[in-house]
C-alpha positions in Angstrom: -56.2 27.5 -25.2 -55.2 28.0 -21.7 -53.5 25.1 -19.9 -52.1 24.1 -16.2 -49.6 21.7 -14.6 -49.8 21.5 -11.2 -46.3 19.9 -9.7 -45.5 17.8 -6.2 -45.0 14.4 -4.8 -47.5 16.2 -1.9 -50.2 16.4 -4.2 -50.3 13.4 -5.6 -49.2 11.4 -2.1 -52.4 13.6 -0.5 -50.7 15.2 2.3 -51.4 18.1 0.8 -55.0 19.0 -1.1 -54.8 21.0 -4.3 -56.4 24.1 -4.7 -54.9 25.2 -7.7 -57.6 23.9 -9.9 -59.9 25.2 -8.2 -58.9 28.6 -8.3 -57.4 29.1 -11.6 -60.7 28.5 -13.2 -62.4 31.1 -11.1 -59.7 33.3 -12.1 -60.5 32.7 -15.8 -64.2 32.5 -15.6 -63.6 36.1 -14.1 -62.1 37.5 -17.2 -64.2 35.7 -19.7 -62.0 32.0 -20.1 -61.9 28.7 -19.4 -59.5 26.1 -18.5 -58.7 24.0 -21.8 -57.0 21.2 -20.1 -54.4 20.1 -16.8 -52.3 17.9 -15.9 -50.7 16.6 -12.4 -47.2 15.4 -12.4 -44.9 14.4 -9.2 -41.3 15.4 -8.2 -39.9 13.5 -11.0 -37.3 15.4 -13.6 -37.8 13.4 -16.8 -42.0 13.6 -16.8 -41.4 17.1 -15.5 -39.3 18.2 -18.5 -41.5 16.1 -20.6 -44.6 18.0 -19.7 -42.8 21.3 -20.7 -41.0 20.3 -23.6 -44.7 19.9 -24.7 -46.1 22.6 -23.5 -43.0 25.1 -25.2 -43.5 23.0 -28.4 -47.1 23.9 -28.4 -49.3 27.8 -28.8 -51.6 27.6 -25.7 -51.3 29.7 -22.6 -49.3 27.3 -19.8 -49.3 28.0 -16.0 -47.0 25.9 -14.3 -47.4 25.8 -10.6 -44.4 24.7 -8.1 -41.2 23.3 -7.7 -39.6 26.6 -8.9 -37.6 27.1 -5.3 -33.7 25.8 -4.5 -34.4 22.6 -2.2 -33.4 19.8 -3.6 -36.9 18.5 -4.3 -37.5 21.5 -6.5 -36.8 20.2 -10.2 -38.7 22.8 -12.7 -36.6 25.9 -13.4 -34.1 23.2 -14.6 -36.8 20.8 -16.3 -37.9 24.4 -18.2 -34.0 25.1 -19.0 -33.8 21.5 -20.2 -37.5 21.8 -21.8 -36.5 24.7 -23.9 -32.3 23.8 -24.1 -31.7 27.0 -22.7 -28.9 27.1 -19.6 -29.9 28.5 -16.5 -28.5 32.4 -15.5 -29.1 34.2 -12.7 -31.7 37.2 -14.1 -30.7 40.3 -13.2 -34.4 41.9 -12.0 -34.7 38.5 -10.1 -31.0 39.2 -8.3 -32.5 42.8 -7.0 -35.5 41.7 -6.1 -33.8 38.9 -3.8 -31.2 40.9 -2.6 -33.4 43.5 -1.5 -36.0 41.0 0.3 -32.6 39.6 1.8 -32.0 43.0 3.4 -35.5 43.7 4.2 -35.4 40.1 6.8 -32.3 41.1 7.8 -33.1 44.8 9.1 -36.8 43.1 10.4 -34.3 40.4 13.0 -32.0 43.6 13.5 -29.1 41.9 12.0 -26.4 42.6 9.2 -27.0 42.2 5.9 -24.4 40.0 4.3 -25.2 39.5 0.4 -22.5 37.1 0.0 -23.8 34.8 3.1 -24.2 31.4 2.0 -27.9 31.7 2.7 -27.9 34.7 0.6 -26.5 32.4 -2.3 -28.8 29.9 -1.7 -31.9 32.6 -2.3 -30.5 34.1 -5.1 -30.8 30.3 -6.9 -34.7 31.2 -6.7 -33.4 33.7 -9.8 -31.5 31.5 -11.7 -33.9 31.2 -14.6 -33.5 29.6 -18.1 -31.7 32.4 -20.2 -34.3 34.6 -21.8 -36.6 33.9 -19.8 -38.7 37.4 -18.7 -39.8 37.6 -14.9 -43.9 37.3 -13.3 -43.4 39.8 -9.8 -44.5 38.1 -7.1 -46.8 40.6 -4.5 -46.1 38.6 -1.5 -42.3 38.9 -0.8 -41.1 39.9 -4.5 -39.4 36.6 -5.3 -40.2 36.4 -9.0 -41.5 33.4 -11.0 -40.6 33.8 -14.5 -41.8 33.1 -18.5 -41.0 31.7 -21.5 -41.5 33.5 -24.8 -44.7 35.2 -22.1 -46.8 32.4 -22.6 -45.5 29.4 -20.5 -45.8 31.1 -16.7 -43.7 29.2 -13.6 -45.4 30.1 -10.7 -44.7 28.9 -6.4 -46.5 26.4 -4.7 -47.9 28.7 -2.4 -51.5 29.9 -3.3 -50.6 33.0 -1.8 -47.7 34.0 -4.1 -49.6 32.0 -6.9 -52.5 33.1 -7.6 -51.8 37.2 -7.8 -48.9 36.4 -9.6 -51.1 34.8 -12.3 -53.7 37.0 -12.2 -51.3 39.7 -13.1 -50.2 37.7 -16.4 -53.7 37.3 -17.4 -54.3 40.7 -16.7 -50.5 42.4 -17.9 -49.6 39.4 -20.8 -52.8 37.8 -22.0 -55.0 41.3 -22.0 -55.8 40.9 -25.7 -57.7 37.3 -24.6 -59.9 39.0 -21.6 -63.3 38.0 -22.7 -63.0 36.7 -26.1 -64.0 32.9 -24.6 -67.0 34.3 -21.6 -70.0 31.5 -21.5 -72.5 30.9 -19.9 -74.3 27.4 -18.7 -77.7 26.4 -19.0 -79.0 23.6 -17.3 -82.2 22.2 -16.0 -83.0 19.2 -13.3 -84.5 15.8 -15.0 -86.3 13.8 -12.9 -86.3 10.2 -13.3 -85.3 9.3 -17.0 -82.3 7.9 -18.2 -80.1 8.7 -20.3 -80.2 6.5 -22.9 -83.5 8.2 -23.7 -81.7 11.6 -23.9 -78.4 10.6 -25.6 -80.4 11.5 -29.2 -81.1 14.4 -28.7 -78.1 15.7 -27.0 -76.4 14.1 -30.0 -78.9 16.5 -32.2 -78.1 19.4 -30.3 -74.3 19.3 -30.6 -75.2 19.0 -34.7 -77.7 21.4 -34.9 -75.6 24.1 -32.2 -72.0 23.9 -33.4 -70.4 26.5 -30.9 -72.4 24.4 -28.2 -71.3 21.7 -25.8 -73.8 19.8 -23.7 -73.4 17.8 -21.0 -75.6 15.4 -18.2 -74.7 14.8 -14.9 -76.7 11.9 -13.3 -77.3 11.8 -9.9 -78.7 8.6 -7.8 -79.4 9.8 -4.0 -79.7 13.7 -4.2 -80.5 15.0 -1.0 -83.1 17.5 -2.6 -83.8 16.2 -6.3 -83.1 12.3 -5.4 -82.5 10.7 -8.7 -82.2 13.0 -11.8 -80.0 14.2 -14.2 -78.8 17.3 -14.3 -78.7 18.2 -18.2 -77.6 21.4 -19.8 -75.4 23.0 -22.5 -72.5 25.9 -22.5 -71.2 28.1 -24.7 -71.3 31.8 -25.8 -74.4 33.4 -24.3 -76.7 34.1 -27.1 -75.7 30.4 -28.3 -76.3 29.0 -25.6 -79.5 30.5 -24.9 -80.4 29.1 -28.0 -79.9 25.9 -28.0 -81.1 25.6 -24.2 -84.5 26.8 -25.9 -84.4 24.0 -28.7 -83.8 21.9 -25.4 -86.6 22.8 -23.4 -88.7 22.3 -26.1 -87.8 18.5 -26.4 -87.4 17.6 -23.2 -91.7 18.8 -23.0 -92.5 16.8 -26.6 -90.4 13.7 -25.2 -92.6 13.9 -21.6 -90.1 14.8 -19.4 -90.6 15.2 -15.7 -88.5 18.7 -15.0 -87.2 20.5 -12.1 -85.4 23.6 -11.2 -83.9 25.6 -14.0 -79.9 27.3 -13.4 -78.1 29.5 -15.1 -74.4 30.1 -14.6 
């Protein structure tokens, strides 16, 4: 399974809108994968450590977004170390990448590059990862994220950096998973029918087709369809197609009034 952890008080307070969830689903879907779970955590070290300890103790592939900078409210690197039981050390490759970035910035500004300047040393803190971690390259500004056991990945909160880094990790570290869970959805609009009437059919469908999940999305004031239920199935293509055909037959038998059919 694949999960994500999104870290930051600014998300929970509403000062910033989370965009990682939708994009993570998109990146996974493009590769025939799906998101199994998501967690939101504020900038509270104990809570972050607890979430990361659970992630490291499990077997899921996990992407953590946010909190890997070097300001006082960035706790993720230290929490990852605590959760894994490892001290933070300056990763040699991260050190070289960060120094190269600092030199490039100095060159752009037309000022001397000073490796021992306090600003440079503070930036190097962003390369302090739990001992034994590996880096996740950052194509935007070269300041890397990191992975533990090449399974739990720590990315910045900035979408412009985090999303290509997640794509890289999926393609380079989890190529064996790609396409294994490619799923499709088939659904149909059912007009003016209570979910309670449809529930027995939904239960039977999941019993008949164990690899398929059924979903029901009711709406009372849709601008086009009015009161209706979007009733559908999702699963591996062949199983989903068979389950949906069975569903259509049963809807016809109970006299349901149906509208458009959708495939995603």
